[in-house]
Backbone as JSON Lines, residues from 0, in Angstrom:
{"i":0,"aa":"M","n":[-17.0,-22.76,40.75],"ca":[-16.01,-21.68,40.83],"c":[-16.37,-20.47,41.41]}
{"i":1,"aa":"S","n":[-15.51,-19.81,42.21],"ca":[-15.79,-18.67,42.91],"c":[-15.13,-17.5,42.42]}
{"i":2,"aa":"L","n":[-15.78,-16.06,42.79],"ca":[-15.19,-14.97,42.51],"c":[-14.46,-14.39,43.6]}
{"i":3,"aa":"Y","n":[-14.54,-15.06,44.81],"ca":[-13.89,-14.59,46.14],"c":[-12.91,-15.77,46.58]}
{"i":4,"aa":"G","n":[-12.0,-15.27,47.63],"ca":[-11.13,-16.19,48.1],"c":[-9.93,-16.43,47.49]}
{"i":5,"aa":"D","n":[-9.34,-17.64,47.54],"ca":[-8.05,-18.03,46.9],"c":[-8.14,-18.33,45.55]}
{"i":6,"aa":"D","n":[-7.06,-17.84,44.71],"ca":[-7.07,-18.33,43.21],"c":[-6.71,-19.8,43.1]}
{"i":7,"aa":"C","n":[-7.32,-20.36,41.96],"ca":[-7.09,-21.71,41.53],"c":[-5.93,-21.68,40.58]}
{"i":8,"aa":"Y","n":[-4.85,-22.45,41.41],"ca":[-3.62,-22.6,40.78],"c":[-3.59,-23.15,39.24]}
{"i":9,"aa":"F","n":[-4.39,-24.24,39.06],"ca":[-4.52,-24.77,37.72],"c":[-5.07,-23.76,36.76]}
{"i":10,"aa":"Y","n":[-6.02,-22.87,37.13],"ca":[-6.74,-22.14,36.19],"c":[-5.79,-21.0,35.87]}
{"i":11,"aa":"Y","n":[-4.87,-20.41,36.61],"ca":[-3.93,-19.46,36.28],"c":[-2.73,-20.02,35.66]}
{"i":12,"aa":"Y","n":[-2.3,-21.06,35.76],"ca":[-1.06,-21.64,35.16],"c":[-1.35,-22.72,34.12]}
{"i":13,"aa":"S","n":[-2.32,-23.18,33.93],"ca":[-2.83,-24.21,33.03],"c":[-4.27,-24.24,32.64]}
{"i":14,"aa":"T","n":[-4.91,-25.44,32.98],"ca":[-6.33,-25.59,32.75],"c":[-6.96,-26.37,34.01]}
{"i":15,"aa":"C","n":[-8.0,-25.68,34.47],"ca":[-8.7,-26.33,35.54],"c":[-9.68,-27.24,35.07]}
{"i":16,"aa":"N","n":[-9.61,-28.52,35.46],"ca":[-10.56,-29.5,34.87],"c":[-11.93,-29.46,35.74]}
{"i":17,"aa":"K","n":[-11.87,-28.84,36.93],"ca":[-13.21,-28.86,37.64],"c":[-14.16,-27.87,37.24]}
{"i":18,"aa":"G","n":[-13.84,-26.94,36.33],"ca":[-14.79,-26.01,35.82],"c":[-15.63,-25.24,36.87]}
{"i":19,"aa":"T","n":[-16.92,-25.2,36.73],"ca":[-17.7,-24.46,37.75],"c":[-17.87,-24.87,39.02]}
{"i":20,"aa":"V","n":[-17.4,-26.28,39.14],"ca":[-17.49,-26.94,40.59],"c":[-16.17,-26.65,41.39]}
{"i":21,"aa":"C","n":[-15.3,-25.89,40.84],"ca":[-14.08,-25.74,41.65],"c":[-14.36,-24.7,42.54]}
{"i":22,"aa":"P","n":[-13.84,-25.09,43.72],"ca":[-14.04,-24.09,45.06],"c":[-13.26,-22.77,44.87]}
{"i":23,"aa":"Y","n":[-12.14,-22.76,44.14],"ca":[-11.22,-21.69,44.1],"c":[-11.74,-20.67,42.94]}
{"i":24,"aa":"R","n":[-11.0,-19.45,43.09],"ca":[-11.32,-18.28,42.25],"c":[-10.86,-18.49,40.78]}
{"i":25,"aa":"H","n":[-11.66,-18.15,39.84],"ca":[-11.34,-18.13,38.4],"c":[-11.63,-16.69,37.9]}
{"i":26,"aa":"V","n":[-10.9,-15.83,37.84],"ca":[-11.14,-14.48,37.41],"c":[-10.27,-14.05,36.21]}
{"i":27,"aa":"P","n":[-10.86,-14.07,35.0],"ca":[-10.03,-13.74,33.76],"c":[-9.27,-12.57,34.04]}
{"i":28,"aa":"E","n":[-9.62,-11.51,34.54],"ca":[-9.01,-10.17,34.69],"c":[-7.62,-10.41,35.47]}
{"i":29,"aa":"A","n":[-7.58,-11.31,36.27],"ca":[-6.41,-11.49,37.11],"c":[-5.36,-12.47,36.46]}
{"i":30,"aa":"R","n":[-5.82,-12.93,35.38],"ca":[-4.79,-13.88,34.62],"c":[-3.52,-12.92,34.17]}
{"i":31,"aa":"G","n":[-2.46,-13.35,34.17],"ca":[-1.28,-12.67,33.71],"c":[-0.87,-11.56,34.59]}
{"i":32,"aa":"N","n":[-1.58,-11.3,35.76],"ca":[-1.09,-10.3,36.61],"c":[-0.49,-10.99,37.75]}
{"i":33,"aa":"E","n":[0.67,-10.44,37.9],"ca":[1.7,-11.1,38.92],"c":[1.7,-10.31,40.17]}
{"i":34,"aa":"T","n":[0.76,-9.33,40.41],"ca":[0.69,-8.58,41.57],"c":[-0.37,-9.14,42.5]}
{"i":35,"aa":"A","n":[0.08,-9.5,43.74],"ca":[-0.87,-10.09,44.75],"c":[-1.57,-8.96,45.34]}
{"i":36,"aa":"C","n":[-2.97,-9.24,45.73],"ca":[-3.72,-8.33,46.31],"c":[-3.51,-8.11,47.63]}
{"i":37,"aa":"T","n":[-3.2,-6.72,48.04],"ca":[-2.97,-6.47,49.53],"c":[-4.16,-6.72,50.33]}
{"i":38,"aa":"L","n":[-5.31,-6.58,49.81],"ca":[-6.64,-6.64,50.72],"c":[-6.78,-8.21,51.03]}
{"i":39,"aa":"W","n":[-6.37,-8.84,49.91],"ca":[-6.56,-10.41,50.02],"c":[-5.6,-10.74,51.15]}
{"i":40,"aa":"K","n":[-4.4,-10.42,51.13],"ca":[-3.24,-10.67,52.07],"c":[-3.73,-10.39,53.39]}
{"i":41,"aa":"A","n":[-4.5,-9.33,53.53],"ca":[-5.06,-8.81,54.9],"c":[-6.45,-9.64,55.28]}
{"i":42,"aa":"G","n":[-6.93,-10.39,54.27],"ca":[-8.18,-11.24,54.48],"c":[-9.48,-10.48,54.32]}
{"i":43,"aa":"Q","n":[-9.27,-9.38,53.55],"ca":[-10.21,-8.31,53.57],"c":[-10.9,-7.87,52.1]}
{"i":44,"aa":"C","n":[-10.48,-8.76,51.15],"ca":[-10.82,-8.27,49.72],"c":[-12.31,-8.94,49.6]}
{"i":45,"aa":"T","n":[-12.99,-8.02,49.21],"ca":[-14.64,-8.53,48.88],"c":[-14.84,-7.91,47.44]}
{"i":46,"aa":"R","n":[-13.95,-7.77,46.58],"ca":[-14.25,-7.32,45.08],"c":[-14.55,-8.54,44.37]}
{"i":47,"aa":"P","n":[-15.68,-8.58,43.86],"ca":[-16.17,-9.86,42.99],"c":[-15.11,-10.25,41.9]}
{"i":48,"aa":"A","n":[-14.55,-9.34,41.23],"ca":[-13.65,-9.57,40.16],"c":[-12.25,-8.83,40.34]}
{"i":49,"aa":"C","n":[-11.78,-9.12,41.42],"ca":[-10.45,-8.37,41.64],"c":[-9.53,-8.68,40.57]}
{"i":50,"aa":"R","n":[-8.86,-7.67,40.1],"ca":[-7.91,-8.03,38.98],"c":[-6.58,-8.34,39.48]}
{"i":51,"aa":"Y","n":[-6.4,-8.31,40.97],"ca":[-5.08,-8.7,41.57],"c":[-5.13,-10.21,41.74]}
{"i":52,"aa":"R","n":[-4.05,-10.81,41.9],"ca":[-3.83,-12.16,42.37],"c":[-4.21,-12.57,43.87]}
{"i":53,"aa":"H","n":[-4.87,-13.61,44.02],"ca":[-5.22,-14.08,45.44],"c":[-4.56,-15.24,45.64]}
{"i":54,"aa":"M","n":[-3.13,-15.15,45.48],"ca":[-2.29,-16.27,45.95],"c":[-0.83,-15.67,45.99]}
{"i":55,"aa":"E","n":[-0.07,-16.27,46.81],"ca":[1.21,-15.78,47.0],"c":[2.01,-16.33,45.6]}
{"i":56,"aa":"I","n":[2.87,-15.53,45.1],"ca":[3.58,-15.66,43.9],"c":[5.13,-15.96,44.43]}
{"i":57,"aa":"V","n":[5.55,-17.07,44.18],"ca":[6.89,-17.5,44.63],"c":[7.69,-17.8,43.4]}
{"i":58,"aa":"V","n":[8.73,-17.11,43.23],"ca":[9.71,-17.44,42.08],"c":[10.92,-18.19,42.6]}
{"i":59,"aa":"S","n":[11.21,-19.11,42.08],"ca":[12.41,-20.01,42.44],"c":[13.49,-19.57,41.58]}
{"i":60,"aa":"I","n":[14.56,-19.2,42.38],"ca":[15.76,-18.86,41.55],"c":[16.38,-19.89,40.72]}
{"i":61,"aa":"T","n":[16.04,-21.3,41.06],"ca":[16.55,-22.43,40.39],"c":[15.82,-22.43,39.02]}
{"i":62,"aa":"L","n":[14.6,-22.25,38.94],"ca":[13.84,-22.16,37.62],"c":[14.08,-20.96,36.79]}
{"i":63,"aa":"V","n":[14.44,-19.69,37.54],"ca":[14.94,-18.58,36.84],"c":[16.14,-18.94,36.13]}
{"i":64,"aa":"N","n":[17.21,-19.52,36.9],"ca":[18.38,-19.74,36.15],"c":[18.39,-20.95,35.11]}
{"i":65,"aa":"M","n":[17.36,-21.83,35.2],"ca":[17.33,-22.78,34.12],"c":[16.91,-22.14,32.78]}
{"i":66,"aa":"K","n":[16.25,-21.04,32.71],"ca":[15.74,-20.47,31.67],"c":[16.81,-19.62,30.89]}
{"i":67,"aa":"I","n":[17.85,-19.35,31.54],"ca":[18.89,-18.44,31.0],"c":[19.75,-19.2,30.05]}
């Protein structure tokens, strides 16, 4: 598991079965935060435990409408 780079989708939204061998970022401080890191978007985030998301957050209007 990494503290840099892109977030692990499975870690943030459910459970990552790869654990420590996962090549993607697992940072507890970023869980539940829906704000994307602007430095990551620019390819410049070097913070080891950045509390912002390192993935694009896409909200589907179809899924939002289903919850109403």
